KETI-456604 format. One record per residue: x, y, z of N, C-alpha, C in turn. Coordinates in steps of 0.02 Angstrom, whole numbers, always signed. Layout:
! residues N
<site><n_px>X</n_px><n_py>Y</n_py><n_pz>Z</n_pz><ca_px>X</ca_px><ca_py>Y</ca_py><ca_pz>Z</ca_pz><c_px>X</c_px><c_py>Y</c_py><c_pz>Z</c_pz></site>
...
//
This chain:
! residues 84
<site><n_px>+1477</n_px><n_py>-518</n_py><n_pz>+2302</n_pz><ca_px>+1404</ca_px><ca_py>-539</ca_py><ca_pz>+2308</ca_pz><c_px>+1383</c_px><c_py>-600</c_py><c_pz>+2262</c_pz></site>
<site><n_px>+1402</n_px><n_py>-652</n_py><n_pz>+2292</n_pz><ca_px>+1410</ca_px><ca_py>-740</ca_py><ca_pz>+2276</ca_pz><c_px>+1326</c_px><c_py>-748</c_py><c_pz>+2286</c_pz></site>
<site><n_px>+1316</n_px><n_py>-803</n_py><n_pz>+2224</n_pz><ca_px>+1261</ca_px><ca_py>-828</ca_py><ca_pz>+2214</ca_pz><c_px>+1194</c_px><c_py>-848</c_py><c_pz>+2273</c_pz></site>
<site><n_px>+1243</n_px><n_py>-872</n_py><n_pz>+2345</n_pz><ca_px>+1222</ca_px><ca_py>-908</ca_py><ca_pz>+2420</ca_pz><c_px>+1221</c_px><c_py>-859</c_py><c_pz>+2447</c_pz></site>
<site><n_px>+1248</n_px><n_py>-798</n_py><n_pz>+2440</n_pz><ca_px>+1252</ca_px><ca_py>-741</ca_py><ca_pz>+2481</ca_pz><c_px>+1168</c_px><c_py>-687</c_py><c_pz>+2457</c_pz></site>
<site><n_px>+1172</n_px><n_py>-690</n_py><n_pz>+2376</n_pz><ca_px>+1118</ca_px><ca_py>-655</ca_py><ca_pz>+2390</ca_pz><c_px>+1048</c_px><c_py>-696</c_py><c_pz>+2393</c_pz></site>
<site><n_px>+1053</n_px><n_py>-741</n_py><n_pz>+2372</n_pz><ca_px>+985</ca_px><ca_py>-782</ca_py><ca_pz>+2411</ca_pz><c_px>+989</c_px><c_py>-778</c_py><c_pz>+2467</c_pz></site>
<site><n_px>+1068</n_px><n_py>-768</n_py><n_pz>+2508</n_pz><ca_px>+1024</ca_px><ca_py>-776</ca_py><ca_pz>+2580</ca_pz><c_px>+999</c_px><c_py>-708</c_py><c_pz>+2605</c_pz></site>
<site><n_px>+1017</n_px><n_py>-660</n_py><n_pz>+2573</n_pz><ca_px>+1002</ca_px><ca_py>-591</ca_py><ca_pz>+2586</ca_pz><c_px>+927</c_px><c_py>-602</c_py><c_pz>+2554</c_pz></site>
<site><n_px>+890</n_px><n_py>-608</n_py><n_pz>+2522</n_pz><ca_px>+835</ca_px><ca_py>-617</ca_py><ca_pz>+2500</ca_pz><c_px>+787</c_px><c_py>-656</c_py><c_pz>+2536</c_pz></site>
<site><n_px>+816</n_px><n_py>-718</n_py><n_pz>+2582</n_pz><ca_px>+770</ca_px><ca_py>-754</ca_py><ca_pz>+2627</ca_pz><c_px>+753</c_px><c_py>-719</c_py><c_pz>+2685</c_pz></site>
<site><n_px>+808</n_px><n_py>-672</n_py><n_pz>+2705</n_pz><ca_px>+812</ca_px><ca_py>-612</ca_py><ca_pz>+2774</ca_pz><c_px>+730</c_px><c_py>-574</c_py><c_pz>+2746</c_pz></site>
<site><n_px>+753</n_px><n_py>-566</n_py><n_pz>+2687</n_pz><ca_px>+669</ca_px><ca_py>-511</ca_py><ca_pz>+2670</ca_pz><c_px>+571</c_px><c_py>-547</c_py><c_pz>+2654</c_pz></site>
<site><n_px>+607</n_px><n_py>-603</n_py><n_pz>+2662</n_pz><ca_px>+555</ca_px><ca_py>-652</ca_py><ca_pz>+2678</ca_pz><c_px>+516</c_px><c_py>-660</c_py><c_pz>+2749</c_pz></site>
<site><n_px>+453</n_px><n_py>-677</n_py><n_pz>+2711</n_pz><ca_px>+402</ca_px><ca_py>-650</ca_py><ca_pz>+2806</ca_pz><c_px>+452</c_px><c_py>-735</c_py><c_pz>+2805</c_pz></site>
<site><n_px>+429</n_px><n_py>-715</n_py><n_pz>+2894</n_pz><ca_px>+428</ca_px><ca_py>-798</ca_py><ca_pz>+2934</ca_pz><c_px>+405</c_px><c_py>-861</c_py><c_pz>+2916</c_pz></site>
<site><n_px>+321</n_px><n_py>-827</n_py><n_pz>+2890</n_pz><ca_px>+287</ca_px><ca_py>-877</ca_py><ca_pz>+2883</ca_pz><c_px>+279</c_px><c_py>-922</c_py><c_pz>+2837</c_pz></site>
<site><n_px>+306</n_px><n_py>-860</n_py><n_pz>+2751</n_pz><ca_px>+325</ca_px><ca_py>-898</ca_py><ca_pz>+2698</ca_pz><c_px>+376</c_px><c_py>-902</c_py><c_pz>+2707</c_pz></site>
<site><n_px>+416</n_px><n_py>-948</n_py><n_pz>+2746</n_pz><ca_px>+466</ca_px><ca_py>-961</ca_py><ca_pz>+2723</ca_pz><c_px>+466</c_px><c_py>-1021</c_py><c_pz>+2794</c_pz></site>
<site><n_px>+431</n_px><n_py>-1029</n_py><n_pz>+2850</n_pz><ca_px>+402</ca_px><ca_py>-1082</ca_py><ca_pz>+2857</ca_pz><c_px>+382</c_px><c_py>-1144</c_py><c_pz>+2848</c_pz></site>
<site><n_px>+335</n_px><n_py>-1127</n_py><n_pz>+2796</n_pz><ca_px>+277</ca_px><ca_py>-1151</ca_py><ca_pz>+2752</ca_pz><c_px>+327</c_px><c_py>-1189</c_py><c_pz>+2698</c_pz></site>
<site><n_px>+351</n_px><n_py>-1166</n_py><n_pz>+2660</n_pz><ca_px>+401</ca_px><ca_py>-1206</ca_py><ca_pz>+2599</ca_pz><c_px>+421</c_px><c_py>-1228</c_py><c_pz>+2650</c_pz></site>
<site><n_px>+469</n_px><n_py>-1223</n_py><n_pz>+2712</n_pz><ca_px>+522</ca_px><ca_py>-1302</ca_py><ca_pz>+2742</ca_pz><c_px>+461</c_px><c_py>-1337</c_py><c_pz>+2752</c_pz></site>
<site><n_px>+399</n_px><n_py>-1343</n_py><n_pz>+2787</n_pz><ca_px>+391</ca_px><ca_py>-1387</ca_py><ca_pz>+2805</ca_pz><c_px>+327</c_px><c_py>-1432</c_py><c_pz>+2741</c_pz></site>
<site><n_px>+330</n_px><n_py>-1388</n_py><n_pz>+2675</n_pz><ca_px>+311</ca_px><ca_py>-1433</ca_py><ca_pz>+2626</ca_pz><c_px>+363</c_px><c_py>-1471</c_py><c_pz>+2581</c_pz></site>
<site><n_px>+421</n_px><n_py>-1455</n_py><n_pz>+2603</n_pz><ca_px>+491</ca_px><ca_py>-1482</ca_py><ca_pz>+2574</ca_pz><c_px>+500</c_px><c_py>-1514</c_py><c_pz>+2625</c_pz></site>
<site><n_px>+506</n_px><n_py>-1524</n_py><n_pz>+2689</n_pz><ca_px>+508</ca_px><ca_py>-1559</ca_py><ca_pz>+2726</ca_pz><c_px>+452</c_px><c_py>-1660</c_py><c_pz>+2705</c_pz></site>
<site><n_px>+377</n_px><n_py>-1617</n_py><n_pz>+2704</n_pz><ca_px>+359</ca_px><ca_py>-1666</ca_py><ca_pz>+2684</ca_pz><c_px>+355</c_px><c_py>-1736</c_py><c_pz>+2629</c_pz></site>
<site><n_px>+362</n_px><n_py>-1676</n_py><n_pz>+2580</n_pz><ca_px>+421</ca_px><ca_py>-1706</ca_py><ca_pz>+2515</ca_pz><c_px>+442</c_px><c_py>-1746</c_py><c_pz>+2489</c_pz></site>
<site><n_px>+520</n_px><n_py>-1720</n_py><n_pz>+2532</n_pz><ca_px>+570</ca_px><ca_py>-1754</ca_py><ca_pz>+2559</ca_pz><c_px>+554</c_px><c_py>-1828</c_py><c_pz>+2592</c_pz></site>
<site><n_px>+515</n_px><n_py>-1863</n_py><n_pz>+2661</n_pz><ca_px>+476</ca_px><ca_py>-1876</ca_py><ca_pz>+2708</ca_pz><c_px>+417</c_px><c_py>-1933</c_py><c_pz>+2642</c_pz></site>
<site><n_px>+371</n_px><n_py>-1914</n_py><n_pz>+2622</n_pz><ca_px>+364</ca_px><ca_py>-1953</ca_py><ca_pz>+2587</ca_pz><c_px>+420</c_px><c_py>-2011</c_py><c_pz>+2522</c_pz></site>
<site><n_px>+457</n_px><n_py>-1987</n_py><n_pz>+2504</n_pz><ca_px>+489</ca_px><ca_py>-1973</ca_py><ca_pz>+2445</ca_pz><c_px>+542</c_px><c_py>-2020</c_py><c_pz>+2477</c_pz></site>
<site><n_px>+559</n_px><n_py>-2025</n_py><n_pz>+2546</n_pz><ca_px>+589</ca_px><ca_py>-2089</ca_py><ca_pz>+2597</ca_pz><c_px>+556</c_px><c_py>-2165</c_py><c_pz>+2592</c_pz></site>
<site><n_px>+511</n_px><n_py>-2117</n_py><n_pz>+2633</n_pz><ca_px>+479</ca_px><ca_py>-2186</ca_py><ca_pz>+2676</ca_pz><c_px>+421</c_px><c_py>-2226</c_py><c_pz>+2611</c_pz></site>
<site><n_px>+438</n_px><n_py>-2195</n_py><n_pz>+2548</n_pz><ca_px>+348</ca_px><ca_py>-2222</ca_py><ca_pz>+2498</ca_pz><c_px>+364</c_px><c_py>-2256</c_py><c_pz>+2491</c_pz></site>
<site><n_px>+336</n_px><n_py>-2337</n_py><n_pz>+2497</n_pz><ca_px>+353</ca_px><ca_py>-2397</ca_py><ca_pz>+2435</ca_pz><c_px>+330</c_px><c_py>-2376</c_py><c_pz>+2373</c_pz></site>
<site><n_px>+311</n_px><n_py>-2324</n_py><n_pz>+2347</n_pz><ca_px>+311</ca_px><ca_py>-2355</ca_py><ca_pz>+2289</ca_pz><c_px>+346</c_px><c_py>-2309</c_py><c_pz>+2256</c_pz></site>
<site><n_px>+380</n_px><n_py>-2343</n_py><n_pz>+2173</n_pz><ca_px>+434</ca_px><ca_py>-2303</ca_py><ca_pz>+2147</ca_pz><c_px>+378</c_px><c_py>-2227</c_py><c_pz>+2151</c_pz></site>
<site><n_px>+341</n_px><n_py>-2248</n_py><n_pz>+2098</n_pz><ca_px>+312</ca_px><ca_py>-2182</ca_py><ca_pz>+2047</ca_pz><c_px>+271</c_px><c_py>-2133</c_py><c_pz>+2089</c_pz></site>
<site><n_px>+281</n_px><n_py>-2153</n_py><n_pz>+2186</n_pz><ca_px>+278</ca_px><ca_py>-2097</ca_py><ca_pz>+2212</ca_pz><c_px>+330</c_px><c_py>-2055</c_py><c_pz>+2247</c_pz></site>
<site><n_px>+397</n_px><n_py>-2101</n_py><n_pz>+2240</n_pz><ca_px>+444</ca_px><ca_py>-2071</ca_py><ca_pz>+2271</ca_pz><c_px>+470</c_px><c_py>-2000</c_py><c_pz>+2209</c_pz></site>
<site><n_px>+440</n_px><n_py>-2041</n_py><n_pz>+2142</n_pz><ca_px>+508</ca_px><ca_py>-1966</ca_py><ca_pz>+2104</ca_pz><c_px>+467</c_px><c_py>-1955</c_py><c_pz>+2088</c_pz></site>
<site><n_px>+353</n_px><n_py>-1949</n_py><n_pz>+2107</n_pz><ca_px>+331</ca_px><ca_py>-1868</ca_py><ca_pz>+2118</ca_pz><c_px>+340</c_px><c_py>-1852</c_py><c_pz>+2190</c_pz></site>
<site><n_px>+364</n_px><n_py>-1889</n_py><n_pz>+2247</n_pz><ca_px>+379</ca_px><ca_py>-1841</ca_py><ca_pz>+2300</ca_pz><c_px>+429</c_px><c_py>-1769</c_py><c_pz>+2284</c_pz></site>
<site><n_px>+486</n_px><n_py>-1827</n_py><n_pz>+2257</n_pz><ca_px>+587</ca_px><ca_py>-1807</ca_py><ca_pz>+2243</ca_pz><c_px>+556</c_px><c_py>-1749</c_py><c_pz>+2190</c_pz></site>
<site><n_px>+526</n_px><n_py>-1751</n_py><n_pz>+2128</n_pz><ca_px>+510</ca_px><ca_py>-1701</ca_py><ca_pz>+2112</ca_pz><c_px>+479</c_px><c_py>-1634</c_py><c_pz>+2131</c_pz></site>
<site><n_px>+440</n_px><n_py>-1618</n_py><n_pz>+2179</n_pz><ca_px>+399</ca_px><ca_py>-1578</ca_py><ca_pz>+2194</ca_pz><c_px>+447</c_px><c_py>-1567</c_py><c_pz>+2274</c_pz></site>
<site><n_px>+501</n_px><n_py>-1588</n_py><n_pz>+2276</n_pz><ca_px>+529</ca_px><ca_py>-1560</ca_py><ca_pz>+2331</ca_pz><c_px>+596</c_px><c_py>-1518</c_py><c_pz>+2280</c_pz></site>
<site><n_px>+615</n_px><n_py>-1518</n_py><n_pz>+2221</n_pz><ca_px>+646</ca_px><ca_py>-1513</ca_py><ca_pz>+2204</ca_pz><c_px>+607</c_px><c_py>-1445</c_py><c_pz>+2163</c_pz></site>
<site><n_px>+553</n_px><n_py>-1441</n_py><n_pz>+2136</n_pz><ca_px>+516</ca_px><ca_py>-1372</ca_py><ca_pz>+2126</ca_pz><c_px>+505</c_px><c_py>-1328</c_py><c_pz>+2173</c_pz></site>
<site><n_px>+488</n_px><n_py>-1349</n_py><n_pz>+2220</n_pz><ca_px>+459</ca_px><ca_py>-1308</ca_py><ca_pz>+2281</ca_pz><c_px>+560</c_px><c_py>-1244</c_py><c_pz>+2307</c_pz></site>
<site><n_px>+594</n_px><n_py>-1290</n_py><n_pz>+2310</n_pz><ca_px>+647</ca_px><ca_py>-1274</ca_py><ca_pz>+2294</ca_pz><c_px>+690</c_px><c_py>-1236</c_py><c_pz>+2257</c_pz></site>
<site><n_px>+629</n_px><n_py>-1259</n_py><n_pz>+2183</n_pz><ca_px>+666</ca_px><ca_py>-1186</ca_py><ca_pz>+2145</ca_pz><c_px>+630</c_px><c_py>-1137</c_py><c_pz>+2151</c_pz></site>
<site><n_px>+586</n_px><n_py>-1134</n_py><n_pz>+2152</n_pz><ca_px>+517</ca_px><ca_py>-1070</ca_py><ca_pz>+2176</ca_pz><c_px>+552</c_px><c_py>-1043</c_py><c_pz>+2247</c_pz></site>
<site><n_px>+565</n_px><n_py>-1064</n_py><n_pz>+2287</n_pz><ca_px>+562</ca_px><ca_py>-1036</ca_py><ca_pz>+2358</ca_pz><c_px>+645</c_px><c_py>-982</c_py><c_pz>+2350</c_pz></site>
<site><n_px>+691</n_px><n_py>-1011</n_py><n_pz>+2265</n_pz><ca_px>+764</ca_px><ca_py>-979</ca_py><ca_pz>+2269</ca_pz><c_px>+755</c_px><c_py>-942</c_py><c_pz>+2227</c_pz></site>
<site><n_px>+691</n_px><n_py>-938</n_py><n_pz>+2181</n_pz><ca_px>+675</ca_px><ca_py>-886</ca_py><ca_pz>+2147</ca_pz><c_px>+649</c_px><c_py>-833</c_py><c_pz>+2185</c_pz></site>
<site><n_px>+591</n_px><n_py>-840</n_py><n_pz>+2215</n_pz><ca_px>+562</ca_px><ca_py>-795</ca_py><ca_pz>+2267</ca_pz><c_px>+624</c_px><c_py>-754</c_py><c_pz>+2313</c_pz></site>
<site><n_px>+662</n_px><n_py>-796</n_py><n_pz>+2331</n_pz><ca_px>+729</ca_px><ca_py>-740</ca_py><ca_pz>+2371</ca_pz><c_px>+757</c_px><c_py>-704</c_py><c_pz>+2329</c_pz></site>
<site><n_px>+792</n_px><n_py>-726</n_py><n_pz>+2274</n_pz><ca_px>+825</ca_px><ca_py>-708</ca_py><ca_pz>+2215</ca_pz><c_px>+793</c_px><c_py>-629</c_py><c_pz>+2200</c_pz></site>
<site><n_px>+727</n_px><n_py>-649</n_py><n_pz>+2212</n_pz><ca_px>+691</ca_px><ca_py>-577</ca_py><ca_pz>+2182</ca_pz><c_px>+657</c_px><c_py>-533</c_py><c_pz>+2240</c_pz></site>
<site><n_px>+684</n_px><n_py>-554</n_py><n_pz>+2292</n_pz><ca_px>+669</ca_px><ca_py>-505</ca_py><ca_pz>+2361</ca_pz><c_px>+734</c_px><c_py>-481</c_py><c_pz>+2360</c_pz></site>
<site><n_px>+787</n_px><n_py>-496</n_py><n_pz>+2374</n_pz><ca_px>+868</ca_px><ca_py>-469</ca_py><ca_pz>+2357</ca_pz><c_px>+846</c_px><c_py>-444</c_py><c_pz>+2315</c_pz></site>
<site><n_px>+847</n_px><n_py>-437</n_py><n_pz>+2240</n_pz><ca_px>+849</ca_px><ca_py>-388</ca_py><ca_pz>+2190</ca_pz><c_px>+822</c_px><c_py>-321</c_py><c_pz>+2202</c_pz></site>
<site><n_px>+723</n_px><n_py>-329</n_py><n_pz>+2231</n_pz><ca_px>+695</ca_px><ca_py>-287</ca_py><ca_pz>+2244</ca_pz><c_px>+754</c_px><c_py>-222</c_py><c_pz>+2305</c_pz></site>
<site><n_px>+755</n_px><n_py>-281</n_py><n_pz>+2358</n_pz><ca_px>+772</ca_px><ca_py>-250</ca_py><ca_pz>+2387</ca_pz><c_px>+866</c_px><c_py>-184</c_py><c_pz>+2384</c_pz></site>
<site><n_px>+890</n_px><n_py>-248</n_py><n_pz>+2326</n_pz><ca_px>+967</ca_px><ca_py>-197</ca_py><ca_pz>+2310</ca_pz><c_px>+931</c_px><c_py>-133</c_py><c_pz>+2233</c_pz></site>
<site><n_px>+900</n_px><n_py>-124</n_py><n_pz>+2230</n_pz><ca_px>+876</ca_px><ca_py>-96</ca_py><ca_pz>+2148</ca_pz><c_px>+835</c_px><c_py>-37</c_py><c_pz>+2197</c_pz></site>
<site><n_px>+802</n_px><n_py>-46</n_py><n_pz>+2291</n_pz><ca_px>+763</ca_px><ca_py>+14</ca_py><ca_pz>+2308</ca_pz><c_px>+831</c_px><c_py>+57</c_py><c_pz>+2354</c_pz></site>
<site><n_px>+880</n_px><n_py>+20</n_py><n_pz>+2346</n_pz><ca_px>+948</ca_px><ca_py>+58</ca_py><ca_pz>+2381</ca_pz><c_px>+987</c_px><c_py>+93</c_py><c_pz>+2324</c_pz></site>
<site><n_px>+990</n_px><n_py>+55</n_py><n_pz>+2246</n_pz><ca_px>+1042</ca_px><ca_py>+71</ca_py><ca_pz>+2213</ca_pz><c_px>+1016</c_px><c_py>+148</c_py><c_pz>+2163</c_pz></site>
<site><n_px>+1095</n_px><n_py>+197</n_py><n_pz>+2172</n_pz><ca_px>+1060</ca_px><ca_py>+252</ca_py><ca_pz>+2127</ca_pz><c_px>+1056</c_px><c_py>+249</c_py><c_pz>+2060</c_pz></site>
<site><n_px>+993</n_px><n_py>+241</n_py><n_pz>+2046</n_pz><ca_px>+962</ca_px><ca_py>+238</ca_py><ca_pz>+1966</ca_pz><c_px>+1012</c_px><c_py>+315</c_py><c_pz>+1951</c_pz></site>
<site><n_px>+1008</n_px><n_py>+379</n_py><n_pz>+1964</n_pz><ca_px>+1018</ca_px><ca_py>+422</ca_py><ca_pz>+1935</ca_pz><c_px>+1082</c_px><c_py>+452</c_py><c_pz>+1932</c_pz></site>
<site><n_px>+1120</n_px><n_py>+445</n_py><n_pz>+1972</n_pz><ca_px>+1188</ca_px><ca_py>+431</ca_py><ca_pz>+2013</ca_pz><c_px>+1191</c_px><c_py>+501</c_py><c_pz>+2037</c_pz></site>
<site><n_px>+1120</n_px><n_py>+564</n_py><n_pz>+2049</n_pz><ca_px>+1148</ca_px><ca_py>+605</ca_py><ca_pz>+2060</ca_pz><c_px>+1143</c_px><c_py>+620</c_py><c_pz>+2153</c_pz></site>
<site><n_px>+1098</n_px><n_py>+573</n_py><n_pz>+2179</n_pz><ca_px>+1098</ca_px><ca_py>+585</ca_py><ca_pz>+2278</ca_pz><c_px>+1168</c_px><c_py>+521</c_py><c_pz>+2304</c_pz></site>
<site><n_px>+1172</n_px><n_py>+487</n_py><n_pz>+2273</n_pz><ca_px>+1211</ca_px><ca_py>+423</ca_py><ca_pz>+2299</ca_pz><c_px>+1170</c_px><c_py>+385</c_py><c_pz>+2378</c_pz></site>
<site><n_px>+1097</n_px><n_py>+414</n_py><n_pz>+2348</n_pz><ca_px>+1072</ca_px><ca_py>+347</ca_py><ca_pz>+2409</ca_pz><c_px>+1042</c_px><c_py>+304</c_py><c_pz>+2357</c_pz></site>
<site><n_px>+996</n_px><n_py>+337</n_py><n_pz>+2294</n_pz><ca_px>+955</ca_px><ca_py>+292</ca_py><ca_pz>+2263</ca_pz><c_px>+895</c_px><c_py>+328</c_py><c_pz>+2334</c_pz></site>
<site><n_px>+848</n_px><n_py>+269</n_py><n_pz>+2300</n_pz><ca_px>+774</ca_px><ca_py>+263</ca_py><ca_pz>+2327</ca_pz><c_px>+765</c_px><c_py>+285</c_py><c_pz>+2360</c_pz></site>
<site><n_px>+790</n_px><n_py>+252</n_py><n_pz>+2432</n_pz><ca_px>+800</ca_px><ca_py>+250</ca_py><ca_pz>+2523</ca_pz><c_px>+765</c_px><c_py>+335</c_py><c_pz>+2528</c_pz></site>
<site><n_px>+824</n_px><n_py>+383</n_py><n_pz>+2482</n_pz><ca_px>+844</ca_px><ca_py>+456</ca_py><ca_pz>+2514</ca_pz><c_px>+786</c_px><c_py>+473</c_py><c_pz>+2474</c_pz></site>
//
């Protein structure tokens, strides 16, 4: 499983409201960066958009890891993991 597949798997486990909130915040930061006249505001908004993207990707990665560990057979006894 590649990193993008892993993040897409984690995105499916995040609530829709959280995904929409992150998307709208990132879009707002990018719009401010694009339309701002001041260089410092553009840099600040761009840094905010990158920070939002990093935090969102870490949350998606953690959600995918939680799902994988839930179904992983830790002891090798049942073949099903905790879900069994």
